[in-house]
C-alpha positions in Angstrom: -39.2 15.6 -30.7 -36.1 15.5 -28.5 -32.7 15.8 -30.2 -30.7 12.6 -30.4 -27.7 12.4 -28.2 -24.6 10.2 -28.9 -21.1 10.2 -27.6 -18.6 8.9 -30.2 -15.7 9.8 -27.9 -17.0 7.5 -25.2 -17.0 4.3 -27.1 -19.7 1.7 -26.5 -17.2 -1.1 -26.6 -15.5 -1.3 -23.2 -11.8 -1.4 -23.2 -10.0 -4.2 -21.4 -8.4 -3.3 -18.1 -4.8 -2.2 -18.2 -2.3 -3.3 -15.6 -1.2 -0.5 -13.4 2.4 -0.4 -12.2 2.7 -1.2 -8.5 5.7 0.9 -7.5 3.8 4.0 -6.5 0.2 2.9 -6.6 0.4 -0.1 -4.3 0.4 2.2 -1.3 -2.9 3.8 -2.3 -5.9 1.6 -1.8 -8.9 2.0 -4.2 -10.9 4.0 -1.7 -8.0 6.3 -1.0 -7.5 6.9 -4.7 -11.2 8.0 -5.0 -11.1 10.3 -2.0 -10.1 13.9 -2.3 -8.8 13.8 1.3 -6.4 10.9 0.6 -2.7 11.1 1.1 -1.0 12.2 -2.1 2.2 10.8 -3.6 4.4 13.1 -5.6 4.7 12.0 -9.3 6.7 13.3 -12.2 4.6 13.6 -15.3 5.7 10.4 -17.1 5.2 8.3 -13.9 1.7 9.9 -13.4 0.7 9.1 -17.0 1.8 5.5 -16.5 0.7 4.8 -12.9 -2.4 6.9 -12.5 -3.6 7.6 -16.1 -2.8 4.0 -16.8 -1.5 4.5 -20.3 1.8 4.8 -22.0 3.6 8.1 -21.5 4.0 10.0 -24.8 7.3 9.9 -26.5 9.4 13.1 -25.9 7.1 14.1 -22.9 10.1 15.3 -20.9 11.4 17.3 -23.9 8.0 19.0 -24.2 8.1 20.0 -20.5 11.6 21.5 -21.0 10.4 23.4 -24.0 7.3 24.8 -22.3 9.5 25.9 -19.4 11.9 27.6 -21.8 9.0 29.5 -23.2 8.4 31.0 -19.8 5.7 28.6 -18.6 5.5 27.3 -15.1 5.5 23.5 -14.8 2.4 22.3 -12.9 2.0 19.1 -10.9 0.2 16.4 -13.0 -2.1 15.7 -10.1 -3.2 19.3 -9.7 -6.7 18.6 -11.2 -9.0 20.3 -8.7 -11.5 22.5 -10.4 -10.4 21.1 -13.8 -12.1 18.8 -16.2 -11.0 15.5 -14.8 -9.7 13.9 -18.0 -6.6 16.0 -18.3 -3.0 15.7 -17.0 -1.8 19.3 -16.4 1.7 20.1 -17.7 2.3 23.9 -17.5 0.7 27.3 -17.0 1.5 30.3 -19.1 2.0 33.8 -17.7 -1.5 34.5 -19.0 -2.9 31.7 -17.0 -3.5 29.2 -19.9 -3.0 25.6 -18.8 -1.4 23.2 -21.3 -2.3 19.6 -20.6 -2.5 16.1 -22.0 -6.0 14.6 -22.7 -6.6 11.1 -21.5 -9.7 10.0 -23.3 -11.7 7.7 -21.0 -12.3 5.1 -23.7 -9.9 6.0 -26.5 -9.7 3.9 -29.6 -6.7 1.5 -29.6 -3.5 3.2 -30.7 -4.7 6.8 -30.3 -2.0 9.0 -28.8 -2.6 11.5 -26.0 -3.5 14.9 -27.5 -2.0 18.1 -26.2 -4.8 20.5 -25.2 -5.4 23.9 -23.5 -7.9 23.9 -20.7 -10.4 26.7 -21.1 -13.5 28.0 -19.4 -15.8 25.9 -21.4 -13.7 22.8 -21.8 -10.7 22.0 -24.0 -9.0 23.4 -27.1 -6.9 21.0 -29.1 -3.4 22.2 -29.6 -1.9 19.2 -31.3 -2.8 15.5 -31.9 0.2 14.4 -30.0 3.3 15.6 -28.1 5.7 15.0 -31.0 3.6 17.1 -33.4 3.4 19.9 -30.8 7.1 20.0 -30.2 7.7 20.1 -34.0 5.4 23.1 -34.3 7.1 24.9 -31.4 10.5 24.4 -33.0 9.4 25.8 -36.4 8.0 28.9 -34.6 11.2 29.2 -32.6 13.3 29.1 -35.8 11.7 32.3 -36.9 11.5 34.0 -33.5 14.9 35.5 -32.5 13.7 36.3 -29.0 13.0 32.8 -27.7 14.5 30.5 -30.4 17.8 29.7 -28.7 16.3 28.9 -25.4 13.8 26.5 -26.9 16.5 24.7 -28.9 18.7 24.4 -25.9 15.8 22.9 -23.9 14.6 20.4 -26.5 17.7 18.3 -26.6 18.2 15.5 -29.1 14.5 15.2 -29.7 14.7 18.5 -31.7 17.3 17.2 -34.1 15.0 14.3 -35.0 11.9 16.5 -35.6 13.1 19.7 -37.4 16.3 21.1 -39.0 17.0 24.7 -38.3 16.5 26.9 -41.4 14.1 24.5 -43.1 11.2 26.9 -43.0 13.3 29.6 -44.8 14.6 27.1 -47.3 11.1 25.8 -48.1 10.2 29.2 -49.6 6.6 28.5 -48.7 4.3 31.5 -48.5 3.9 31.7 -44.7 4.2 29.9 -41.4 0.6 28.4 -41.6 1.2 26.9 -45.0 4.5 25.4 -43.8 2.8 23.9 -40.7 0.0 22.3 -42.7 2.3 20.9 -45.3 5.3 19.9 -43.2 4.1 19.4 -39.6 0.5 18.4 -39.5 -3.1 19.6 -39.0 -3.8 22.1 -36.3 -7.3 23.5 -35.5 -6.2 27.1 -35.1 -4.3 27.0 -38.4 -7.1 25.6 -40.4 -9.5 28.1 -38.9 -7.2 31.0 -39.8 -6.9 29.7 -43.4 -10.7 29.5 -43.7 -11.2 33.0 -42.4 -8.6 34.4 -44.8 -10.6 32.9 -47.7 -13.6 34.8 -46.4 -11.7 38.0 -46.0 -10.7 37.7 -49.7 -14.3 37.1 -50.7 -13.5 33.5 -51.7 -16.5 31.9 -50.2 -16.1 28.7 -52.2 -12.6 28.0 -50.8 -13.8 28.9 -47.3 -16.6 26.4 -47.6 -14.3 23.7 -48.9 -11.8 24.2 -46.1 -14.5 24.3 -43.5 -15.9 21.0 -44.8 -12.5 19.5 -44.8 -12.0 20.5 -41.2 -15.1 18.7 -40.2 -14.3 15.4 -42.0 -13.0 13.4 -39.0 -9.6 15.2 -39.0 -9.9 15.4 -35.2 -11.9 12.4 -33.9 -14.0 13.0 -30.8 -13.9 16.8 -31.0 -17.0 18.9 -31.7 -15.1 22.1 -32.5 -14.7 21.5 -36.3 -18.4 21.2 -36.7 -19.1 24.4 -34.6 -16.6 26.3 -36.8 -18.1 24.9 -40.0 -21.5 26.0 -38.8 -20.2 29.5 -38.2 -18.8 29.6 -41.8 -22.0 28.2 -43.3 -24.1 30.8 -41.4 -21.8 33.7 -42.6 -22.3 32.8 -46.2 -26.1 32.5 -45.8 -26.5 28.7 -45.7 -28.5 28.7 -42.5 -30.1 25.3 -42.7 -26.7 23.6 -43.3 -25.2 25.6 -40.4 -27.9 24.3 -38.1 -27.2 20.7 -39.2 -23.4 21.1 -38.6 -24.0 22.6 -35.1 -26.3 19.8 -34.2 -23.7 17.3 -35.2 -21.2 19.2 -33.0 -23.6 18.8 -30.0 -23.5 15.0 -30.4 -19.8 15.3 -29.4 -18.7 15.9 -25.8 -19.7 19.5 -25.1 -16.3 20.2 -23.5 -14.8 19.7 -27.0 -16.9 22.5 -28.7 -14.3 25.2 -28.3 -17.1 27.6 -27.2 -19.9 27.6 -24.7 -22.8 25.2 -25.0 -25.1 28.3 -25.5 -23.2 29.5 -28.5 -23.3 26.1 -30.2 -27.0 25.6 -29.3 -27.8 29.0 -30.8 -26.2 28.0 -34.1 -28.2 24.7 -33.9 -31.5 26.6 -33.4 -32.0 25.1 -30.0 -32.5 26.5 -26.6 -32.4 24.3 -23.5 -34.0 21.2 -24.9 -30.8 19.1 -24.9 -29.8 20.2 -21.4 -33.3 19.2 -20.1 -33.1 15.9 -22.0 -29.7 15.0 -20.5 -30.8 16.0 -17.0 -33.6 13.5 -17.3 -31.3 10.8 -18.7 -29.1 10.9 -15.5 -32.0 10.5 -13.1 -32.7 7.0 -11.7 -35.9 6.9 -13.8 -34.1 7.8 -16.9 -31.5 5.1 -16.4 -34.2 2.5 -15.7 -35.9 3.5 -18.9 -32.6 2.8 -20.8 -32.3 -0.6 -19.1 -35.9 -1.5 -20.1 -35.1 -0.6 -23.7 -32.3 -3.3 -23.6 -29.3 -1.1 -23.2 -26.4 -2.9 -21.4 -25.9 -1.8 -17.7 -22.3 -1.0 -18.5 -23.3 1.3 -21.3 -25.9 3.0 -19.2 -23.3 4.1 -16.6 -20.8 5.1 -19.3 -23.5 7.3 -20.8 -24.2 8.8 -17.4 -20.6 9.7 -17.0 -20.5 11.4 -20.4 -23.8 13.3 -19.7 -22.5 14.4 -16.3 -19.4 15.8 -17.9 -21.5 17.7 -20.5 -23.6 19.2 -17.7 -20.6 20.1 -15.7 -19.2 21.9 -18.7 -22.4 24.0 -18.7 -22.6 24.5 -15.0 -18.9 24.8 -14.3 -19.0 22.4 -11.3 -16.4 19.7 -12.1 -15.5 19.0 -8.5 -19.2 18.5 -7.6 -19.6 15.6 -10.0 -16.1 14.1 -10.4 -16.6 11.4 -7.8 -19.9 10.2 -9.4 -18.2 10.2 -12.8 -15.4 8.0 -11.4 -18.0 5.7 -9.8 -19.7 5.3 -13.2 -16.4 4.1 -14.8 -15.9 1.8 -11.8 -19.4 0.3 -12.3 -18.6 -0.2 -16.0 -15.5 -2.3 -15.0 -13.0 0.5 -16.0 -11.2 0.7 -12.6 -8.1 2.3 -14.1 -10.1 5.1 -15.7 -12.1 5.6 -12.4 -8.9 5.9 -10.4 -7.5 8.5 -12.8 -10.8 10.5 -12.9 -11.0 10.6 -9.1 -7.4 11.6 -8.5 -6.8 15.2 -7.5 -4.3 16.8 -5.2 
């Protein structure tokens, strides 16, 4: 029996089209926007999010860019998407080569803010649920770091005063930085994972299991990483069957949200290449015809194709080879704004 495949992050209900500002986009016809060879207009990040990503720029976006630069990162053009997963808006690159970006979910639930992510080899790692939360965390860390603290505070401007008061971490008398972040700032995947692993190191398997389960309870909608990590914890404490179940749930999410390679997650799930073969069949013309015969709406068939192509690109590492077809899928589904954003690359 083939494993079921679903994509919660690519909603089955199509979003209404959003009006795209005309100031910079009017000069770019639809065919030019979809063509890698098209003339490129220079955008600042806020304008790019509004005009090309066709969504509202996050509050304090410019403050975040200033803070990232103060930390020694190089600001990157928002349209520099070649070779990258096509759903990100690049922000900055660290000296180590890590790329901090915004994630523009193709079909995000209404009201969901743009998460801050790091682009990795196998997809994305969630840094924070939104820009405001990420700045807040950086300010707390700067408050206890004498080397870079002043530069960060000078860069953040008035936004910093509204998010964090210098000295609050020390005055809180909380045990450590991770505890403070979870209690005062918000939930972060890396912090929750560290907390879980510390429980294991202390031999407290029960607390580790409770924290791992909490992590996977829809704290980070659309991301498969919490389920992969929970599977790893379950396996380490000898609960192999439950570990497989958790990993299989993870693989129903976009594979570029797993925080690891597909192969690692599939091994935890007890699978080999079954799902890859299944998805390759689904994106063939025959596979799409079968879905239509079963009564699936044509719009949903092409949305599924886009999601499947992104999964396969995550495995194959060939984003640029499939980005135009992914964009065309969204265009066929009536999501012209999403298609334009997906196809755009300098």
